[in-house]
MARDRENVO-582727 format. One line per 8 residues: their letters; for each residue x, y, z of N, C-alpha, C. Coordinates in steps of 0.02 Angstrom, whole numbers, plus 32768, in hexadecimal, padded with zeros to 4 digits. Example, Ala and Ser with C-alpha at 12.3 -4.5 7.8 and 13.67 -1.06 7.14 Angstrom:
<pts>
as) 8294:7EE4:8186:8267:7F1F:8186:8294:7F5B:8186 | 8282:7F90:8162:82AC:7FCB:8165:8285:8002:818A
</pts>
This chain:
<pts>
mitdriie) 390F:5FC5:E4E7:3939:5FFC:E4CF:397F:5FE2:E4C2 | 399C:5FF4:E489:39E0:5FDF:E478:3A13:600B:E49C | 3A41:5FEB:E4BE:3A7A:600E:E4DC:3ABA:5FF5:E4BA | 3ADC:6023:E499:3B16:6010:E471:3B56:601B:E499 | 3B7D:5FE5:E4A3:3BBA:5FEA:E4CB:3BF8:5FF0:E4A0 | 3BF1:5FF5:E45D:3C2A:5FF8:E431:3C3B:6040:E41F | 3C7A:6052:E425:3C91:6093:E40E:3CA8:608C:E3C6 | 3C8B:60B6:E399:3CA2:60B6:E353:3CDE:60E4:E34E
rkiverew) 3D17:60C9:E33B:3D52:60F2:E333:3D81:60D1:E301 | 3DA3:60FA:E2DC:3DD3:60DF:E2AA:3E15:60D6:E2CE | 3E24:6098:E2DF:3E62:6088:E303:3E83:604C:E2E4 | 3EC2:6046:E2EE:3EE6:6009:E2DE:3EF5:5FE6:E31F | 3ED9:5FAA:E328:3EDA:5F8A:E369:3F16:5F5D:E374 | 3F3C:5F4F:E33F:3F79:5F28:E345:3FB1:5F50:E325 | 3FE6:5F5A:E348:401B:5F88:E332:4046:5F69:E2FA | 404E:5F8E:E2C3:407A:5F79:E28D:40C1:5F8F:E29D
ittghkif) 40F0:5F61:E29C:4137:5F70:E2A8:415A:5F79:E265 | 4180:5FAE:E25E:41A3:5FBC:E21F:41CD:5F81:E20A | 41C6:5F6C:E1CB:41EB:5F32:E1B1:4226:5F47:E186 | 4226:5F85:E16E:425A:5F9B:E140:424C:5F8A:E0F8 | 4214:5F68:E0EB:4202:5F56:E0A7:41DB:5F8E:E085 | 41E2:5F93:E044:41B4:5FB8:E01A:4185:5F84:DFFC | 4144:5F88:E00D:4115:5F51:E000:40E6:5F64:DFC6 | 40E6:5F3B:DF93:40BA:5F43:DF59:407B:5F1B:DF66
vtghtglv) 4041:5F3D:DF6C:4003:5F1C:DF80:3FD1:5F1E:DF47 | 3FBE:5EE3:DF2F:3F85:5EDE:DF01:3F46:5ED5:DF2B | 3F10:5EF4:DF16:3ED2:5EEF:DF3D:3ED3:5F1C:DF7B | 3EF4:5F55:DF77:3EFC:5F7F:DFB3:3EBC:5FA5:DFC5 | 3E89:5FA4:DF99:3E4A:5FC5:DFA9:3E15:5F93:DFC2 | 3E25:5F53:DFC3:3DF5:5F20:DFD9:3DF0:5F1B:E024 | 3DC7:5EED:E03B:3DBA:5EE5:E083:3DFB:5ED9:E0AA | 3E22:5EA8:E095:3E60:5E98:E0B9:3E96:5ECC:E0A8
gagivnai) 3E9D:5EDD:E068:3ED1:5F0B:E053:3ECC:5F4F:E074 | 3E8F:5F6B:E077:3E86:5FAC:E096:3E97:5FA9:E0E0 | 3E85:5F72:E101:3E95:5F6B:E148:3EDF:5F66:E154 | 3F03:5F45:E127:3F4C:5F3E:E130:3F6E:5F82:E125 | 3F5A:5FA6:E0F0:3F78:5FE8:E0E4:3F6A:6017:E11E | 3F2D:6014:E13A:3F1D:603D:E174:3F48:602A:E1B0 | 3F55:5FE9:E1B9:3F7E:5FD3:E1F1:3FC7:5FE9:E1E9 | 3FE1:5FE6:E1AC:4026:5FFB:E1A1:402E:6045:E1B1
ngkdkvig) 3FFE:606E:E19A:3FF9:60B4:E1B0:403B:60DA:E1AB | 405D:60D1:E172:409A:60F7:E166:40D9:60D9:E183 | 40D4:60A2:E1A8:4110:6086:E1C8:413C:6060:E198 | 4120:604B:E160:4147:6030:E128:412B:6051:E0E9 | 4153:6055:E0B5:413D:6070:E076:4111:603D:E053 | 40D9:6054:E037:40A9:6028:E015:409B:6044:DFCF | 409B:6017:DF9E:4084:6027:DF5B:4043:6002:DF50 | 400C:6026:DF49:3FCB:6007:DF3C:3FBE:6005:DEF2
fsrgntld) 3FB1:5FC9:DED7:3FA6:5FC0:DE8F:3F5E:5FAB:DE82 | 3F3A:5FD3:DE5B:3EF4:5FC3:DE4C:3EDF:5FE4:DE0B | 3EA4:5FD1:DDF3:3E8A:5FEE:DDB5:3E70:6034:DDBF | 3E67:6049:DDFE:3E51:608D:DE0C:3E06:6097:DE08 | 3DDF:605F:DE04:3D96:6066:DDFF:3D73:6058:DE41 | 3D9A:6051:DE77:3D7D:6048:DEBA:3D96:6080:DEE7 | 3D69:609E:DF0E:3D7D:60D3:DF3B:3DB1:60BA:DF6C | 3DE8:60DE:DF71:3E1F:60CA:DF9D:3E14:60E7:DFE2
pnqgrrnl) 3E07:60BE:E015:3DFA:60D8:E058:3E38:60F4:E07A | 3E73:60E8:E05D:3EB1:60FD:E07D:3ED6:6135:E058 | 3EB3:6158:E02B:3ED3:618F:E007:3EED:61C3:E039 | 3F29:61DC:E02C:3F47:620D:E059:3F70:61EE:E091 | 3F6F:61AC:E095:3F96:6189:E0C9:3FE1:6194:E0BC | 4007:61A0:E0F1:404F:61AB:E0E9:4071:616E:E0CB | 40A4:617A:E0A3:40CC:6144:E085:40A4:6115:E059 | 406A:612E:E03E:4042:6105:E010:4045:6124:DFCB
qiingdls) 405D:60FD:DF9B:405E:6111:DF54:402D:60E6:DF2E | 3FFF:6106:DF0B:3FCB:60E2:DEE6:3FDB:60E3:DE9C | 3FDA:60A9:DE7D:3FE5:60A2:DE35:3FA9:607E:DE17 | 3F8B:609D:DDE4:3F53:607E:DDC2:3F6C:6054:DD88 | 3F53:6018:DD83:3F65:5FEA:DD4C:3F3C:5FAB:DD50 | 3F40:5F83:DD1D:3F1A:5F45:DD18:3F48:5F0A:DD26 | 3F37:5EE3:DD58:3F61:5EAA:DD6B:3F66:5E77:DD33 | 3F34:5E75:DD07:3F36:5E46:DCCF:3F63:5E5F:DC96
nfndllda) 3F78:5E9D:DC9A:3FA5:5EBA:DC67:3FEC:5EB5:DC81 | 4013:5E88:DC64:4056:5E7B:DC7D:4082:5EBA:DC7D | 407D:5EE2:DC49:40A7:5F1E:DC45:4095:5F51:DC7B | 4054:5F58:DC8A:403F:5F84:DCC1:4061:5F6F:DD02 | 405E:5F2F:DD0F:407A:5F14:DD4D:40C6:5F1B:DD4F | 40E6:5F07:DD19:412F:5F0B:DD16:4148:5F53:DD1E | 4128:5F82:DCFB:413C:5FC8:DD00:4133:5FE2:DD48 | 40FB:5FD0:DD67:40ED:5FE8:DDAB:4122:5FCE:DDDC
irdthpsl) 4134:5F8F:DDD7:4165:5F73:DE05:41AB:5F8B:DDF6 | 41BD:5F90:DDB7:41FF:5FAA:DDA6:4208:5FF3:DDBC | 41D2:601A:DDB6:41D6:6061:DDC7:41DA:606D:DE13 | 41BE:603F:DE3A:41B8:604C:DE82:41E9:6023:DEAD | 4208:5FEF:DE90:423C:5FC7:DEB2:4225:5FAC:DEF6 | 41ED:5F87:DEF9:41D9:5F69:DF39:4208:5F30:DF4C | 4209:5F21:DF8D:4231:5EE8:DFA5:4204:5EAD:DFBA | 41C1:5EB6:DFB6:4191:5E82:DFC7:4150:5E8E:DFA2
ilhlvfdi) 4133:5E59:DF87:40F1:5E5E:DF66:40BE:5E3B:DF93 | 4088:5E5F:DFA3:4050:5E43:DFC9:4015:5E40:DF99 | 4006:5E04:DF82:3FD3:5DFB:DF4E:3F90:5DE8:DF6E | 3F60:5E17:DF6E:3F21:5E0D:DF90:3EE5:5E0C:DF60 | 3EF2:5E13:DF1F:3EBB:5E1B:DEEF:3E99:5DD8:DEE1 | 3E58:5DD8:DEE6:3E2D:5DA5:DEC9:3DE9:5DC7:DEC5 | 3DE1:5DF1:DE92:3DAB:5E22:DE93:3D69:5E08:DE77 | 3D5B:5DC8:DE81:3D1B:5DAB:DE6E:3CFE:5D89:DEAB
nvdsfegd) 3CC2:5D9C:DEC0:3CA7:5D7D:DEFC:3C8C:5D37:DEEC | 3C7C:5D13:DF20:3C6D:5CCB:DF19:3C34:5CBF:DEE9 | 3BFB:5CE1:DEF4:3BC0:5CD3:DECB:3BC8:5CE8:DE83 | 3BE5:5D23:DE77:3BEE:5D39:DE32:3C1E:5D0B:DE0E | 3C51:5CF2:DE31:3C80:5CC4:DE12:3C5E:5C83:DDFF | 3C36:5C68:DE2E:3C14:5C29:DE20:3BE3:5C30:DDE6 | 3BC4:5C6B:DDE0:3B90:5C73:DDAD:3BAB:5C88:DD69 | 3BE9:5CA0:DD66:3C05:5CB9:DD27:3C2B:5C82:DD04
ksisreei) 3C0C:5C62:DCD4:3C2A:5C2A:DCB1:3C63:5C41:DC82 | 3C68:5C83:DC76:3C9C:5C9B:DC49:3CE0:5CA1:DC6B | 3CE0:5CA0:DCAD:3D20:5CA6:DCD1:3D46:5C64:DCCC | 3D82:5C68:DCB3:3DA8:5C2B:DCA6:3DE6:5C28:DCD1 | 3E02:5BEC:DCD4:3E41:5BE3:DCF7:3E77:5C0F:DCD8 | 3E75:5C17:DC97:3EA8:5C3F:DC75:3EA9:5C87:DC8D | 3E6D:5CA4:DC9A:3E69:5CE9:DCB3:3E89:5CEF:DCF8 | 3E79:5CBF:DD23:3E96:5CBF:DD66:3EE2:5CB7:DD62
emqilgit) 3EF8:5C89:DD37:3F3F:5C7C:DD31:3F65:5CB8:DD15 | 3F44:5CDE:DCE8:3F65:5D17:DCC9:3F7A:5D4A:DCFE | 3F4E:5D57:DD2F:3F5E:5D88:DD63:3F98:5D70:DD8E | 3F95:5D33:DDA6:3FC9:5D1C:DDD4:400B:5D0E:DDB0 | 4007:5CFB:DD6F:4045:5CF1:DD4A:406B:5D32:DD41 | 4047:5D6A:DD3A:4068:5DAB:DD37:408F:5DB9:DD76 | 4070:5DAC:DDAF:4092:5DB8:DDF0:40CF:5D8B:DDF6 | 40C8:5D4A:DDE8:4100:5D1C:DDF2:4139:5D2A:DDC0
tvanmldi) 4127:5D3D:DD83:415B:5D4B:DD51:4185:5D87:DD65 | 4163:5DBD:DD78:4187:5DF9:DD8D:41B0:5DEC:DDCC | 4192:5DC8:DDFB:41B6:5DB8:DE39:41F5:5D90:DE2B | 41F1:5D61:DDFC:422B:5D3A:DDE9:4260:5D65:DDC7 | 424A:5D90:DD99:4278:5DBA:DD75:42A0:5DE7:DDA4 | 427E:5E01:DDD7:429C:5E34:DE02:42AE:5E18:DE47 | 42A4:5DD7:DE51:42B7:5DB5:DE8F:4295:5DD5:DECC | 4253:5DDA:DECA:422C:5DF8:DF00:4201:5DC1:DF20
pviaassd) 4202:5DB9:DF62:41D6:5D88:DF82:418D:5D9C:DF7D | 4161:5D69:DF7C:4119:5D74:DF75:40F4:5D51:DFAD | 40C8:5D77:DFCF:4097:5D59:DFFC:4053:5D60:DFDA | 4032:5D28:DFCB:3FF3:5D29:DFA7:3FBB:5D11:DFD5 | 3F83:5D35:DFD3:3F4A:5D24:DFFE:3F1F:5CEE:DFDE | 3F0B:5CBE:E007:3EDA:5C8D:DFF2:3EA3:5C8C:E028 | 3E74:5C5D:E024:3E3E:5C5C:E054:3E2B:5C15:E066 | 3E00:5C0E:E099:3DED:5BCA:E0AE:3DBA:5BAA:E080
yrygkmgg) 3DA8:5BCD:E049:3D7F:5BAC:E016:3DA7:5B77:DFF0 | 3DE9:5B76:DFFB:3E13:5B43:DFDE:3E08:5AFF:DFFF | 3DE5:5AFF:E039:3DD2:5AC2:E05C:3D87:5AB8:E056 | 3D6E:5A81:E073:3D26:5A7C:E076:3D08:5A37:E076 | 3D2A:5A05:E05B:3D0C:59C2:E058:3D13:599C:E099 | 3D3D:59B5:E0C5:3D46:5994:E106:3D37:59C6:E13D | 3D2C:59AD:E17A:3D1A:59DA:E1B0:3D56:5A00:E1CB | 3D4A:5A40:E1DD:3D7F:5A68:E1FB:3D83:5A5D:E245
pfsegdar) 3DAF:5A80:E26A:3DDD:5AB2:E24D:3E16:5A92:E226 | 3E30:5AB6:E1F5:3E61:5A9C:E1C7:3EA8:5AAF:E1DB | 3ED6:5A81:E1D0:3F1C:5A8D:E1E0:3F43:5AA4:E1A3 | 3F7C:5AC3:E1AE:3FA3:5ADF:E177:3FBC:5AA9:E147 | 3FC1:5A6B:E15E:3FD8:5A35:E133:3FA1:5A0D:E112 | 3F61:5A1F:E11F:3F2A:59F9:E103:3F27:59FE:E0B7 | 3F12:59C8:E097:3F0A:59C8:E04E:3ED1:59F6:E03B | 3ED9:5A17:E002:3EA5:5A44:DFE9:3E6A:5A1B:DFCF
spinkyge) 3E2F:5A33:DFDC:3DF2:5A12:DFC4:3DBD:5A48:DFBC | 3DBE:5A6C:DF83:3D94:5AA8:DF7C:3D4A:5A9A:DF82 | 3D26:5AC8:DFA1:3CDF:5AC0:DFAB:3CB7:5AD4:DF6D | 3CD2:5B00:DF43:3CAE:5B18:DF09:3CDF:5B31:DED4 | 3CC5:5B4C:DE9D:3CF0:5B64:DE67:3D1E:5B9D:DE7E | 3D03:5BC8:DEA8:3D2A:5BFF:DEC4:3D66:5BE2:DEEA | 3D5A:5BB1:DF14:3D91:5B91:DF39:3DC2:5B6F:DF0C | 3DA8:5B51:DED6:3DD4:5B31:DEA6:3E02:5B64:DE85
aktwmedi) 3DE7:5B9F:DE76:3E10:5BD3:DE57:3E47:5BEA:DE86 | 3E3A:5BE8:DEC7:3E6F:5BF7:DEF7:3EA8:5BC5:DEF0 | 3E97:5B86:DEE5:3ECC:5B53:DEDD:3EF2:5B5D:DE9C | 3ED1:5B77:DE68:3EF5:5B87:DE2A:3F2C:5BBA:DE38 | 3F18:5BEE:DE5C:3F49:5C23:DE6D:3F83:5C05:DE96 | 3F72:5BDB:DEC6:3FA5:5BBD:DEF1:3FD5:5B92:DEC8 | 3FBB:5B6C:DE99:3FE5:5B41:DE6F:4019:5B69:DE49 | 4004:5BA2:DE2E:4032:5BCC:DE08:4068:5BE9:DE36
ifeclpfe) 4053:5C00:DE71:4084:5C1A:DEA2:40B9:5BE5:DEB0 | 40A3:5BA8:DEBE:40D2:5B73:DED0:40FE:5B5D:DE95 | 40E0:5B5C:DE59:4105:5B45:DE1F:4137:5B79:DE05 | 4126:5BB9:DE0B:414D:5BED:DDE9:417E:5C12:DE16 | 4178:5C0B:DE57:41A6:5C2E:DE84:41CB:5BFB:DEB0 | 420B:5C06:DEBD:4230:5BD8:DEE8:4216:5BDB:DF30 | 4223:5BA7:DF56:4209:5BA0:DF9A:4217:5BDE:DFC5 | 4254:5BF7:DFC2:4267:5C2E:DFEF:424D:5C72:DFD8
qrmlavfs) 4224:5C73:DFA2:420D:5CB3:DF87:41C1:5CBA:DF89 | 419D:5C89:DFA5:4154:5C8D:DFA4:4135:5C6E:DFE1 | 40F8:5C88:DFF1:40D2:5C6E:E029:4088:5C7D:E01E | 405D:5C4E:E030:4016:5C5A:E030:3FFF:5C6D:E076 | 3FD8:5CA2:E07A:3FB7:5CB6:E0B9:3F6D:5CA7:E0B1 | 3F54:5C74:E0D4:3F0F:5C5D:E0CC:3EE3:5C7D:E102 | 3EB3:5CA7:E0ED:3E87:5CCA:E11B:3E45:5CA5:E123 | 3E22:5CB5:E159:3DDF:5C9B:E163:3DB0:5CD4:E175
spydfdnq) 3D7F:5CE1:E14B:3D47:5D10:E157:3D5D:5D52:E177 | 3D81:5D7C:E152:3D96:5DBD:E16D:3D5A:5DEB:E17B | 3D62:5E17:E1AC:3D30:5E4B:E1B9:3D53:5E89:E1D4 | 3D32:5EC3:E1CA:3D4F:5F02:E1DF:3D17:5F33:E1EE | 3D11:5F47:E22C:3CDC:5F76:E241:3CE2:5FBA:E21E | 3D1E:5FCB:E207:3D29:600D:E1E9:3D20:600D:E19E | 3D14:5FD4:E17F:3D09:5FD1:E137:3CBF:5FDB:E12A | 3CAE:6010:E106:3C68:6022:E0FD:3C46:5FFC:E0C5
tkpgtppl) 3C6C:5FE2:E094:3C4E:5FC2:E05B:3C4A:5F76:E061 | 3C7B:5F57:E081:3C7B:5F0E:E088:3C99:5EFB:E0CB | 3C74:5F05:E101:3C90:5EFB:E143:3C96:5EB2:E159 | 3C70:5E84:E13A:3C6F:5E3F:E150:3C32:5E31:E17C | 3C26:5DF1:E18A:3BE8:5DDD:E1AC:3BE0:5DF9:E1F3 | 3C11:5DF3:E220:3C06:5E0B:E265:3BF2:5E55:E26A | 3C14:5E83:E247:3BFE:5EC9:E24A:3BB9:5ED4:E22C | 3BA8:5EAF:E1F8:3B65:5EB6:E1DB:3B2F:5EA2:E20E
llnlmrqn) 3B3B:5E69:E230:3B0B:5E53:E263:3B07:5E85:E29C | 3B41:5E9F:E2B1:3B42:5ECF:E2E8:3B1A:5F0E:E2D6 | 3B23:5F27:E299:3B00:5F63:E284:3AB4:5F58:E283 | 3A9F:5F1E:E26A:3A57:5F0F:E269:3A3B:5F0A:E2B0 | 3A62:5EED:E2DE:3A4B:5EE7:E323:3A47:5F2B:E345 | 3A73:5F58:E334:3A6F:5F9C:E34F:3A2E:5FBE:E33B | 3A14:5FAA:E301:39D4:5FC6:E2E9:3999:5F9B:E2FE | 39A6:5F67:E326:3973:5F39:E33F:394D:5F17:E306
kalkvvgd) 3971:5F07:E2D1:3953:5EE7:E297:394D:5E9B:E2A1 | 391C:5E7E:E27E:3916:5E35:E27B:3951:5E19:E252 | 3965:5DDC:E264:399F:5DBE:E243:398D:5D79:E228 | 39A5:5D6B:E1EC:39A2:5D27:E1D0:39E9:5D0F:E1C9 | 39F9:5CD8:E1EA:3A3F:5CC1:E1EB:3A42:5C76:E1DC | 3A7C:5C61:E1C2:3A89:5C1A:E1B6:3A9C:5BF8:E1F7 | 3A7A:5BC2:E209:3A85:5BA3:E24A:3AB5:5B68:E24A | 3AC2:5B4B:E20F:3AE8:5B0C:E20F:3B2C:5B13:E1ED
arttytnv) 3B4A:5B4E:E1F1:3B8D:5B58:E1D6:3BB5:5B83:E207 | 3BF5:5B73:E20D:3C21:5B99:E23B:3C62:5BA9:E217 | 3C7F:5BE1:E22A:3CBF:5BF5:E20D:3CE6:5C1E:E240 | 3D24:5C2C:E22F:3D4D:5C58:E258:3D4B:5C9E:E239 | 3D34:5CCE:E25E:3D34:5D14:E248:3D74:5D35:E261 | 3D96:5D59:E233:3DD8:5D73:E242:3DDA:5DBE:E235 | 3DEB:5DE4:E269:3DEE:5E2C:E263:3E29:5E42:E239 | 3E1F:5E75:E20D:3E55:5E89:E1E0:3E91:5EA6:E205
ddiayaln) 3E86:5EC5:E23F:3EBF:5EDD:E266:3EEB:5EA3:E27C | 3ECC:5E6B:E28C:3EF1:5E30:E2A0:3F15:5E10:E264 | 3EF6:5E12:E229:3F17:5DFA:E1ED:3F55:5E23:E1DF | 3F4F:5E66:E1E4:3F89:5E91:E1D9:3FBF:5E84:E20D | 3FAB:5E7D:E24C:3FDA:5E6F:E282:4000:5E2E:E276 | 3FDC:5DFA:E261:3FFC:5DB9:E253:402B:5DBE:E217 | 4015:5DDF:E1E1:4040:5DE7:E1A7:407F:5E0D:E1B8 | 4078:5E40:E1E1:40B2:5E67:E1F6:40E6:5E3B:E219
rlilnkvw) 40D0:5E10:E246:40FF:5DE4:E269:411D:5DB0:E23A | 40F5:5D98:E20A:410F:5D69:E1D9:4145:5D8A:E1AD | 4139:5DC8:E19A:416A:5DED:E171:41A9:5DFA:E199 | 41A2:5E0F:E1D6:41DD:5E1D:E200:4209:5DDF:E207 | 41E9:5DA4:E209:420E:5D66:E212:421E:5D42:E1D0 | 420E:5D62:E197:421C:5D45:E155:4204:5CFD:E151 | 41C7:5CF2:E167:41AE:5CAE:E16C:41A7:5C8C:E128 | 41A3:5CB4:E0F1:419F:5C95:E0AF:41DE:5C6C:E09F
qerdivhi) 4214:5C76:E0C3:4250:5C4D:E0B8:424A:5C09:E0DA | 4216:5C00:E103:4210:5BC2:E12A:41CE:5B9D:E11F | 4199:5BC1:E10B:4156:5BA3:E107:4136:5BAF:E0C3 | 4113:5B7D:E0AA:40EA:5B85:E06D:40A8:5BA8:E07C | 4089:5B93:E0B3:4044:5BA8:E0C3:4040:5BBB:E10C | 4020:5BF3:E119:4012:5C08:E15E:3FC8:5C1B:E162 | 3FA6:5C01:E195:3F61:5C14:E1A2:3F5E:5C53:E1CD | 3F32:5C81:E1BA:3F26:5CBD:E1E2:3EDC:5CBF:E1F2
agpdvlsa) 3ECA:5CB1:E230:3E84:5CAC:E242:3E7B:5CB6:E28D | 3E3F:5CC9:E2A0:3E2F:5CCF:E2E7:3E2F:5C8B:E309 | 3E2B:5C8B:E34C:3E31:5C4C:E371:3DF0:5C25:E37A | 3DB7:5C44:E36A:3D78:5C21:E378:3D50:5C15:E338 | 3D2B:5BDE:E337:3D01:5BCD:E2FE:3CB9:5BD9:E312 | 3C97:5C06:E2ED:3C56:5C20:E304:3C21:5C19:E2CE | 3BE3:5C0F:E2E4:3BA9:5C13:E2B8:3B8F:5C5B:E2BB | 3B60:5C6B:E28F:3B40:5CAD:E291:3B1C:5CB8:E2D3
rdiieink) 3AFE:5C83:E2EE:3ADD:5C88:E32F:3B0F:5C99:E366 | 3B4B:5C7B:E363:3B7F:5C8C:E394:3B91:5CD6:E390 | 3B98:5CF0:E353:3BA8:5D37:E349:3B72:5D63:E368 | 3B33:5D51:E35D:3AFB:5D78:E379:3AFE:5D79:E3C5 | 3B0C:5D3F:E3E4:3B0F:5D3C:E42D:3B48:5D67:E449 | 3B81:5D68:E426:3BB8:5D94:E43B:3BA5:5DDD:E432 | 3B86:5DED:E3FA:3B70:5E32:E3EE:3B41:5E4A:E425 | 3B17:5E1D:E43F:3AE7:5E31:E472:3B09:5E4A:E4B2
efvlgysg) 3B48:5E34:E4BD:3B6D:5E4B:E4F7:3B80:5E95:E4F1 | 3B80:5EAE:E4B3:3B96:5EF3:E4A7:3B5F:5F20:E48D | 3B29:5F03:E473:3AEE:5F28:E45E:3AB5:5F0F:E489 | 3AAA:5F32:E4C1:3A79:5F1A:E4F3:3A32:5F2C:E4DE | 3A04:5EFF:E4EC:39BD:5F0B:E4DF:39A5:5EF6:E49A | 39CE:5ED0:E475:39B8:5EBA:E433:397E:5E89:E43A | 3948:5E95:E414:390C:5E6B:E41A:38F1:5E57:E3D6 | 3919:5E5E:E3A1:3901:5E4C:E35E:38F8:5E01:E356
eitevtld) 38CC:5DEE:E328:38BF:5DA7:E31B:38FA:5D89:E2F6 | 390E:5D4D:E30A:3945:5D2A:E2E9:392B:5CEA:E2C9 | 3933:5CE4:E288:391D:5CA9:E263:395B:5C84:E24A | 395E:5C43:E259:3996:5C1B:E241:3980:5BF1:E205 | 39AB:5BF0:E1D2:39A0:5BC6:E198:39DD:5B9A:E18E | 39D6:5B66:E166:3A0F:5B3B:E158:3A3A:5B59:E121 | 3A77:5B42:E11D:3AA4:5B59:E0E8:3A87:5B4B:E0A4 | 3A6A:5B10:E09B:3A4D:5AFE:E05A:3A12:5B2C:E048
eyfkgrae) 39EA:5B3D:E079:39B1:5B6A:E06C:39C8:5BB0:E05A | 39F7:5BCA:E07F:3A0C:5C10:E076:3A32:5C19:E034 | 3A5C:5BE9:E022:3A85:5BF0:DFE6:3A6B:5BC7:DFAB | 3A2A:5BB7:DFAC:3A0D:5B91:DF75:3A18:5BB6:DF33 | 3A37:5B92:DF03:3A44:5BB1:DEC3:3A82:5BDD:DEC1 | 3AA4:5BE2:DEF9:3AE2:5C0A:DEFD:3B1C:5BDC:DF0E | 3B57:5BFA:DF15:3B94:5BD2:DF21:3B91:5BAF:DF64 | 3BA7:5B70:DF64:3BAB:5B49:DFA1:3BDD:5B69:DFD2
rpregglk) 3BCD:5B66:E012:3BF9:5B81:E046:3C12:5B49:E073 | 3C4D:5B52:E093:3C63:5B20:E0C5:3C34:5B1D:E100 | 3C25:5AE2:E118:3BFA:5ADA:E152:3C21:5ADF:E194 | 3C5E:5ACA:E192:3C86:5AC8:E1D0:3CCB:5AE3:E1C0 | 3CD8:5B21:E1D2:3D17:5B41:E1C1:3D48:5B40:E1FA | 3D73:5B72:E1F9:3DA5:5B79:E22D:3DEA:5B65:E214 | 3E1B:5B8E:E224:3E60:5B81:E210:3E8D:5B7C:E24E | 3EB7:5B4A:E250:3EE8:5B43:E287:3F26:5B6D:E276
tetlngmk) 3F35:5B9D:E29F:3F6C:5BCC:E291:3FAD:5BB3:E2B1 | 3FC5:5B7A:E299:3FFF:5B59:E2B8:403E:5B85:E2B6 | 404C:5BA2:E27C:4089:5BCC:E276:4085:5C08:E2A4 | 404C:5C2A:E2A4:4044:5C65:E2CE:4047:5C52:E318 | 4029:5C1A:E32A:402C:5C03:E370:4075:5BF6:E384 | 409C:5BD7:E357:40E2:5BCA:E365:410B:5C09:E36E | 40F4:5C40:E34D:4116:5C80:E353:40FA:5CAA:E38D | 40C9:5C8D:E3B0:40A7:5CB0:E3E7:4083:5CF0:E3CF
vkmrsyre) 406A:5CEC:E392:4040:5D22:E377:3FF8:5D13:E389 | 3FDA:5D3B:E3B4:3F97:5D2D:E3CE:3F62:5D4E:E3A3 | 3F36:5D26:E387:3EFC:5D3F:E362:3EC1:5D45:E392 | 3E9C:5D7B:E38D:3E66:5D88:E3BD:3E24:5D68:E3A9 | 3DFF:5D54:E3DB:3DBB:5D3C:E3CF:3D8E:5D77:E3BD | 3D54:5D68:E3A1:3D24:5D9D:E38F:3D10:5DC5:E3CE | 3D05:5DA3:E405:3CF3:5DC5:E443:3D2A:5DF6:E459 | 3D68:5DE2:E452:3DA0:5E0E:E464:3DA2:5E4C:E437
vlgarapl) 3D94:5E43:E3F7:3D95:5E7C:E3C9:3D5F:5EAE:E3DC | 3D23:5E96:E3EA:3CEE:5EC3:E3FF:3CFF:5EE5:E441 | 3D1B:5EBF:E46F:3D2E:5EDB:E4B0:3D61:5F13:E4AA | 3D8E:5F0D:E478:3DC1:5F41:E46E:3DA3:5F82:E454 | 3D67:5F7E:E438:3D46:5FB9:E41D:3D14:5FD7:E44F | 3D08:5FB5:E486:3CD7:5FCC:E4B7:3CF7:5FFA:E4EA | 3CD1:602A:E506:3CEC:6056:E53A:3CFC:602F:E57A | 3D28:604B:E5A2:3D3B:602A:E5E0:3D04:602C:E614
hf) 3CDB:6062:E613:3CA7:6069:E645:3C65:6077:E622 | 3C2F:605D:E63E:3BED:6065:E620:3BC0:608A:E651
</pts>
C-alpha cells in the first residue's frame, strides 16, 4: 500500500526580498519564468513579455503587467520596454526543446541571433542591465561537475545554440551591464505542464507505476524556488557588475536511480518494477545528452547563498508528523 508523506501546497519556499527593480521578464510563462514570477509575488514590479499563446499560471498576480508581443519583432520589443520603463531585463526565453531543435534543420543561427540581438540592442539604447539564462547543455565533452570558468564544449546543437546566445551577450553589452545565469535541470512540483524529471518520477511512484530510467547519466536537479532565491540575491548585490557567468544549481549530482531512492523515503510502499537502460539506448535517434553533469556554484557559495539538495526540497514539503 502506498503511503504518501508529501503535502501538496502552493508555497514559495525561499523568500524574495524586494530589490526596488521593475523587472522585464521574457519567458515568464515557462518552467523557470513562472516559478520566478510566483516567487516575486508582488514584492517587485514585473513586466511579463510573451506571444500570449501559452496559458499564464500567474495571471492576477500583484504587480504583474503582461504584454503580448513577438521577441523576434524588434518594434514589439522596443515599444514594450519603452512603455514600461524597466530597470532590469531577465531574459529566460529559449522556446525550443532539445529534441525538436535537434530535429528541425530549418532552425538557423540567424533566427537565434535575431531574438537576442533585439534584447541587447534595446538594452544598449536604454542602458538597462541584462541577466540572460543559459543551461548546462553548453558543456558536455568533459566530465562534470563544471566550474564557472570552464571552457564551453557543447554536447549537441541545442547546447551550441546556447553558446551563440552567450556570444552575442558578451559582444554587444559592456561587462558591467550583462551576466549569464547558467541553470541545471530545473524542476517545479507546482508546474502542471512541464514539472521536470523528479516530480514526474514522484507522481508515477505515487501511482505505483513501473519505471524505465536512464542508469548511466547524472545531473544536478535544481528547484525553481531556489533559482528564484539565488537570482534575487544576485540582483540585490548587482553581481552583473562583477561576474560574467554565475552557476545556479543544486548541491548534489544524481542519477534517475538516486532520485527514485530519495522519493521512496517520502512515498512509502512503492513496489513498481524499475528497468534501467543506457543513455544511448534511451535517446537513440534523439539529441545527445550529457552523461556527467553538475555545476559548481562558486559565486553563490562565496555569497553564502545555500542551494538545497533534492532531499531537502522534498522534506520541506512533507508534514512534520506522520
